[in-house]
C-alpha positions as CSV (number, residue, x, y, z in Angstrom):
1,V,-17.9,-20.8,65.1
2,G,-18.0,-17.8,62.7
3,I,-17.8,-14.3,64.2
4,H,-19.0,-13.0,67.6
5,A,-18.3,-9.3,67.9
6,L,-19.2,-6.8,70.6
7,G,-18.3,-3.4,69.2
8,G,-15.4,-2.7,66.9
9,T,-15.0,-3.0,63.1
10,V,-14.6,-6.1,61.0
11,V,-13.5,-5.7,57.4
12,D,-13.2,-8.2,54.5
13,P,-14.0,-11.4,56.5
14,I,-15.1,-14.7,54.7
15,V,-17.3,-17.0,56.8
16,R,-17.9,-20.2,54.8
17,H,-18.9,-23.8,55.6
18,C,-19.4,-23.2,59.3
19,T,-21.9,-25.2,61.4
20,A,-23.6,-23.9,64.6
21,G,-26.0,-25.6,67.0
22,Y,-27.8,-23.1,69.2
23,T,-25.6,-20.1,68.4
24,P,-25.7,-17.8,65.3
25,I,-23.0,-18.0,62.7
26,V,-22.3,-14.3,63.0
27,N,-23.4,-12.3,66.0
28,L,-22.9,-8.5,65.8
29,N,-23.7,-6.2,68.7
30,G,-22.7,-2.5,68.2
31,T,-20.3,-3.7,65.4
32,V,-19.4,-2.3,62.0
33,M,-18.9,-5.1,59.4
34,D,-17.9,-4.2,55.8
35,R,-17.3,-6.3,52.7
36,C,-18.2,-9.6,54.3
37,Q,-18.9,-12.9,52.6
38,I,-21.2,-15.2,54.6
39,V,-21.7,-18.2,52.4
40,S,-22.9,-21.8,52.7
41,N,-23.2,-22.0,56.4
42,T,-25.6,-24.2,58.4
43,S,-27.3,-23.2,61.6
44,V,-29.2,-26.0,63.2
45,Y,-31.3,-24.2,65.9
46,G,-29.7,-20.7,65.7
47,R,-29.6,-18.0,63.1
48,T,-27.1,-17.1,60.4
49,V,-26.6,-13.3,61.2
50,I,-27.9,-11.5,64.2
51,M,-27.6,-7.7,64.3
52,E,-28.2,-5.8,67.5
53,G,-27.0,-2.7,69.4
54,G,-27.0,-0.4,66.3
55,S,-24.7,-2.7,64.2
56,W,-23.9,-1.8,60.6
57,L,-23.5,-4.3,57.8
58,G,-22.6,-3.1,54.3
59,N,-21.3,-4.1,50.9
60,S,-21.7,-7.8,51.9
61,L,-22.9,-11.1,50.4
62,I,-25.1,-13.4,52.5
63,V,-26.0,-16.3,50.3
64,S,-26.8,-20.1,50.4
65,N,-27.1,-20.3,54.2
66,R,-29.6,-22.6,55.8
67,T,-31.4,-23.3,59.1
68,T,-32.5,-26.9,59.5
69,H,-34.5,-27.2,62.7
70,G,-36.1,-25.1,65.4
71,T,-39.3,-23.3,66.2
72,W,-40.7,-20.0,65.3
73,G,-38.0,-17.3,65.5
74,Y,-35.2,-19.1,63.7
75,F,-34.0,-17.5,60.4
76,S,-31.4,-18.4,57.8
77,G,-30.4,-15.0,56.6
78,V,-30.2,-11.7,58.6
79,Y,-32.1,-11.1,61.8
80,L,-32.1,-7.3,62.1
81,N,-32.9,-6.1,65.6
82,N,-31.6,-2.5,65.7
83,G,-29.0,-1.6,63.1
84,R,-28.5,-0.8,59.4
85,V,-28.0,-3.0,56.4
86,I,-26.7,-1.2,53.3
87,N,-25.7,-2.4,49.9
88,C,-26.0,-6.1,50.7
89,T,-27.0,-9.1,48.5
90,I,-29.0,-11.6,50.5
91,A,-30.0,-14.6,48.3
92,H,-30.7,-18.3,48.2
93,N,-30.9,-18.7,52.0
94,Q,-33.2,-21.4,53.2
95,S,-35.2,-21.7,56.5
96,A,-36.9,-24.9,57.5
97,V,-39.0,-22.9,59.9
98,S,-40.6,-19.4,60.2
99,S,-40.7,-16.7,57.5
100,G,-38.3,-14.1,56.2
101,A,-35.4,-16.4,55.2
102,G,-33.6,-13.5,53.6
103,L,-34.0,-10.7,56.2
104,Y,-36.3,-10.6,59.2
105,R,-36.6,-7.1,60.7
106,I,-37.6,-6.2,64.2
107,A,-35.9,-2.7,64.2
108,G,-33.5,-0.9,62.0
109,T,-33.3,0.1,58.3
110,V,-32.4,-1.5,55.0
111,T,-31.1,0.5,52.1
112,N,-29.8,-0.4,48.6
113,C,-30.1,-4.1,49.2
114,I,-31.1,-7.1,47.0
115,I,-33.1,-9.7,48.9
116,Y,-34.1,-12.4,46.4
117,Y,-34.5,-16.2,45.9
118,N,-34.7,-17.0,49.6
119,T,-37.0,-19.8,50.7
120,A,-38.8,-20.1,54.0
121,A,-41.3,-22.4,55.5
122,S,-44.0,-19.7,55.2
123,A,-44.5,-16.4,53.4
124,P,-43.0,-13.9,53.1
125,H,-39.9,-15.7,52.0
126,N,-37.5,-12.9,51.4
127,Y,-38.3,-9.9,53.7
128,S,-40.4,-9.9,56.8
129,G,-41.0,-6.7,58.6
130,D,-42.2,-3.1,58.2
131,Q,-41.8,-2.1,54.6
132,S,-41.4,1.6,55.5
133,A,-38.0,0.7,56.9
134,V,-36.7,-0.4,53.5
135,G,-35.6,1.9,50.8
136,Y,-34.1,1.6,47.3
137,S,-34.0,-2.1,47.5
138,C,-35.1,-5.1,45.4
139,A,-37.3,-7.9,46.9
140,P,-40.4,-9.6,45.6
141,D,-42.1,-9.0,49.0
142,L,-41.8,-5.2,48.8
143,T,-44.2,-2.8,47.1
144,H,-42.8,-1.7,43.7
145,G,-42.3,2.0,43.4
146,V,-42.6,2.8,47.1
147,N,-39.5,4.3,48.8
148,G,-37.5,3.6,45.7
149,N,-38.0,-0.1,46.0
150,I,-38.5,-2.5,43.1
151,T,-39.7,-6.1,42.8
152,N,-38.1,-7.0,39.5
153,V,-35.9,-10.0,39.1
154,P,-32.4,-8.5,39.9
155,G,-30.6,-9.9,36.9
156,F,-27.4,-11.5,38.4
157,K,-24.6,-12.5,36.0
158,D,-24.5,-16.2,36.5
159,L,-26.2,-18.0,39.4
160,S,-25.0,-21.4,38.3
161,V,-21.5,-20.5,39.5
162,G,-22.6,-18.2,42.3
163,N,-21.8,-14.9,40.5
164,Y,-24.1,-12.3,42.1
165,R,-22.7,-9.4,40.2
166,L,-25.2,-7.5,38.1
167,A,-25.6,-8.4,34.4
168,V,-26.0,-5.7,31.8
169,G,-29.6,-4.5,31.8
170,S,-30.2,-5.4,35.4
171,P,-32.9,-3.1,36.9
172,C,-30.7,-2.9,40.1
173,R,-28.0,-0.9,38.3
174,D,-27.9,2.7,39.4
175,A,-31.1,2.1,41.2
176,G,-29.8,2.8,44.7
177,V,-29.5,6.0,46.6
178,V,-26.2,7.8,47.2
179,M,-25.8,8.3,50.9
180,P,-23.5,10.7,52.8
181,G,-19.9,9.6,52.7
182,M,-20.5,6.9,50.2
183,T,-18.1,8.3,47.6
184,S,-15.3,6.9,49.8
185,W,-16.8,3.4,50.0
186,R,-15.6,0.3,48.2
187,D,-17.8,-2.5,47.0
188,L,-17.1,-6.2,47.6
189,D,-14.7,-6.2,44.7
190,L,-13.0,-3.1,46.1
191,K,-14.3,-1.0,43.3
192,P,-15.5,2.6,44.0
193,R,-19.0,2.4,45.4
194,V,-20.2,5.5,43.5
195,Q,-19.4,5.6,39.8
196,F,-20.6,8.4,37.5
197,G,-22.8,9.8,40.2
198,G,-24.9,6.6,40.7
199,V,-24.9,3.6,43.0
200,D,-26.2,0.0,42.3
201,M,-28.2,-2.1,44.7
202,G,-26.5,-5.0,46.2
203,A,-22.9,-5.9,47.2
204,Y,-21.3,-5.3,43.8
205,E,-20.9,-2.1,41.8
206,S,-21.1,-2.5,38.1
207,P,-18.4,-1.0,35.8
208,P,-19.5,1.8,33.5
209,P,-20.7,0.8,30.1
210,A,-18.0,0.0,27.5
211,G,-16.9,3.1,25.6
212,T,-18.0,5.5,28.3
213,I,-15.8,8.6,28.4
214,M,-15.6,10.7,31.4
215,V,-14.8,14.4,30.8
216,V,-12.8,16.2,33.4
217,Q,-13.1,20.0,33.4
């Protein structure tokens, strides 16, 4: 069911409509996963995404997953236990138990992410863990203005059809931080991750405003 990776690199996978019992939908251990879509999966007693061993998850969409049963320690979004989550959109995940239905952190860092509209059995619903490990991200459970984080509603284009790209005027546009090597990255739509010197939060990079002219000297 889903993906179980020990080391290596996984690029452009789509994991959709999978069901797992006691195992996670995606299990990463020392793995790099880029431009992944993990959407509408059900984990009965397990977790949707487990990250261990310094795994790296970037430019990915983790939405509308759910955990239906279990005891404390079962989460419907990302369980981060040593790794890095960068430029991901984690939204509308549901957990029937525990907290942190979006991202539950034990160890690791979170950067340039949107973690919103997740629902857990108890608060915090979206992010649970040390806030100092999160930077330049958008979640209602964070402290606005600290480490570049914001709590504003992210302003997705059209949630009714599952469009998690950023609308014009979204506070998440150009609100991320440009990291080393990021100029060579591609977002989930395969667009350049850095445009006009800025980077958005979340899995998708917004196109430049209409009429923008770039001058090359």
